[in-house]
N, C-alpha and C positions, 0 to 999 in steps of 0.2 A: 504494500500500500504506500506508494510514493506521493500521491496527491495529498496535500495537506488539508486538514479540516480544523485548523487551529481556532478560527473564529467563525461563528455562524450568527449573523445579525438578523433579528426580526425587523421587517419593514412593513408598515401597513399598506395593503394593496389599494387603499382608497386615497392615498396621498401622493399626487403626481410629483410634488417637489421632493419628497423623501425618496421616491422611486428613482428620480433623476440623480439625486445626490449620491445614491448608492453606487452609481456607475464609477465614482471616483474614490470610493473607500477601499482601503487595503484589507478587505475581508476575503476569506477563502470560500465562504458559503453565504448566500443570501436566502433567508427564509421569508419569502413573500407571503404575508399573512392575510387571509380572508376570514379568519376566525376571530380570536379574542380582540385583535386590534381594530376591528371594524364593527361599528354599531349596526343594530338590526336594520335601520332605515337606509343604510349605505351599502348593504350587502350586494344588491344587484348592480349598482353603479360601480362598485369596487371591482367586480369581475371584468367589466368592460374597460375600466381604467388600467387594470393590471395587464390584461391581454394586449392593450394598445402599447403600453410601455415595453413589455417584453418583445413585442413585434418590432419595435424600433431597434432592438439590440443594444450594443455598447457595454455589455457587462463583462466582456473579456473572458478570462479563464475562471471566473467565479462560478461555483456550482449554483444553479438556479433551482430552488426547491419551493414549491407552492403549497402552503398549508391551507387545505379546504376545511369547511365545516363538516362535522360528523354526518354520516349518511342518514342518521335517524332524526336530524334536525330539519327545520323548514327550508334550509338553504343547501343542504348536502347534495341533493340530487342535481340541482342546477349547477352547483360548483363542479361536480364530477363531469358533467357534460362539457362545461366550459374549459376546464383545465386540460382536457384531452387535446384541444386544439392550440393550447398556449405554447409558446417557445420556451419551454422549461425542461430541466433535466430529470426531475422527479416530483412526485406528489407526496405530501406529508399528511397522513391521516391521524386525526386526534382520537383520543379515548379508545385506543385499540385494546380490546379485552381478550380476544382469541384469534386464532388463525382464520376463523370464519369471517371476521370483520375485514381481513385483508382480501379474502376471496371475493367479498361483495364489491370491493373497489376494483379489484383486478378484472372483474367481469365487465366493468364499465370503462376503464382507462388502460390504454396500452402504453404505460410508462412505468419505470421503476418506482417502487413504493417505499416510503419511509414511514415508520410508526412512532407516534407519540406514546411513550411509556409513562403513564401518569395515573394509573388506577391500580388498586391492590390486585384485582383479578388479572390485569395485564401483566403485572410483575410476576405473579405466580405462573403465568403461561408464557413467560418470556422465551423459553426454549422452543416451543412450538411456533411462536410468532417469528423468531429469528430463522427457523428452518424453512419458512415459506419461500418458494423459489422466486417470488417477486420482491421480497424484502431486501433492501440494500442498506438501510440505515435505521438506527434507533436514536430518538431524541428524548431525553429525560425531561418530563414535565414535573419538576419538583414542587412547584407551587400547588398544583392540583393534588399531587401525591401527599404532600404534607397535610392538606385539608382533609383528605379522605382517611389518612392514618391518625389524624388528631395529634400529630407530632409537632413539637415546638423547635426542634433543632435539626441541623443537617446530620449530626451523628446518629440521630434516631432513625434516619432513612438509609443508613449505610448498608444494611442487608439488602434493601431494594436496589441500590446502586450496583452492588456487587453481583447480584443475581442477573441483572441486565447485562453487565459486562461479561459474565461467564457465558451467557447465551449468545451474545454478539460474537465473542471470540470463537466459540464452538462452531459457528457457521459463517465466519468471515464477514460480519456485518459491521459497518461503521457505528461508533457509539459516541454521542455528544452529551456532555454534562448539562445539567439544568442551569437556569439563569441565576444571576446574582442581582437581587432587587435594588440594593443601595448603589445606584449607578454613579454617585459622586464619591463613594468610598473606594478609592483606588487601592489602598493597602488591603482592605478586606477582600476585594476582588482578587488581588494577587495571591493571597493566602488560599482562597478557595480554588483558584486555577491550578496552583501548585499541588494542592491535594488531589484534584481531579486528574492531573497528569500522573501523579504518583500511583493513583489507583489503576490507571490504564486507559482513561478516556482519550479519544482522538482530538477533542477540542471542547470549546465552551460555547453554549448559546448565550447571546447577548441581547440587551434591550436598548442599548444606547451606543452611538458611534464612539463616545469617549472611552468605552471599554475595550475597543478593538486592539489597541497597541499592547495592553497588558496581556490579553489572551494570546495574541500572536507570539509574544516573547515567551510566555510560560509553556506553550505547547510546541515550540520549535526546539530543535537540538541546540544545546549550548555549545560555545566554542570548545569548552573542556570535553564535552561528549564527542564532538567531531574529532578532536585531537586523539582521544582515547581510541575511538573506532579505527582511525587511520593506523595507529600503532599496533592495535590488535591484529588487524589484517596483515600488516607487514611482518609481525612476529610469527603469526600462524603460517604464512606463506613460506617463511624461512624454515620453520619447523618441519613442514611437509616436505620441503626439498631435501631435508636430512633424514627423511623416513620416519618422522615422529608424528604422533596424532594429536599432541597438545603443545601449547606454548605457554610461556610465563610472561606476564606484563604487570608491572608494579607489584610483584610478589603474589599475583593471583593467576590461577590456572585459566587458560583460554582454550576452549574447545570449539568444535564446529558450530554449535548452537550460538555461541557468542559472536561468531563471524557472521551468521545470518542476521543477527540484530545489528551488528556494526555496519554491514552493507546497507541495510534498510535505513539506518541513521544517516549515512552519507548520501544515499539517494534522496531522502526527504530534504536534507539540507540543500542539495543541488537544485531540487525543484523550487524550493522557496527562494533561493538566490536568483533563479531565472525569472520567477514571478516578480520579485522586487525590481529587477532590472528593466522589466517591461512596463 
């Protein structure tokens, strides 16, 4: 997985100025929102606005994901019809509880599907949802999940986060951490991003452009990680040339599994550098 997913910014589908501004933001993923960020009386016009802006292009290498309303809402059916014709890369389905929910959308839309993992039932069924052949990404909806669990802290949701990660990794699915609501609290965001990266998430969902730089830094390989990966590959290559199956770097054993990670680190860093240059 060399494509970076460090930052995934929600943009209201009803706001032309915000949709245009997103073309110049250094985000890896844009989550074009037709659900929570759009009021009921704007739902229909938001579909048309978003379709028009996506049709204009200009979003470069950013992954374009459209979050529709749930299919059991008054707007879900029309959303699913409209998104099929939109110039987007994937469809994000909210409130996914079972693989049957994915089936329902898959029957209507011929695009990759991402799932909002934000209900207790969805978390418990994460493995079957991740196994669905049309699922390519998980987005943690930690606000809704906290409400349903009646939990007051992120630590209280740790089991849910890890269950989703296990399911995602078992089936090669992208996993994005939930939002950090205090968008002016840069230090708090950094701490949560670093925790999410340590857990294994691919990136962080964001609610404000001011959060992008912190997420991009937290989920990108550090210079120290790049240097270590380079030295591990060099040492292992030399060890193999001498007929050995392991190498030693900084007093630690380096095996083939470490080289797989090292190569992935360098590939991701190279991709980010290319994106930054363009």
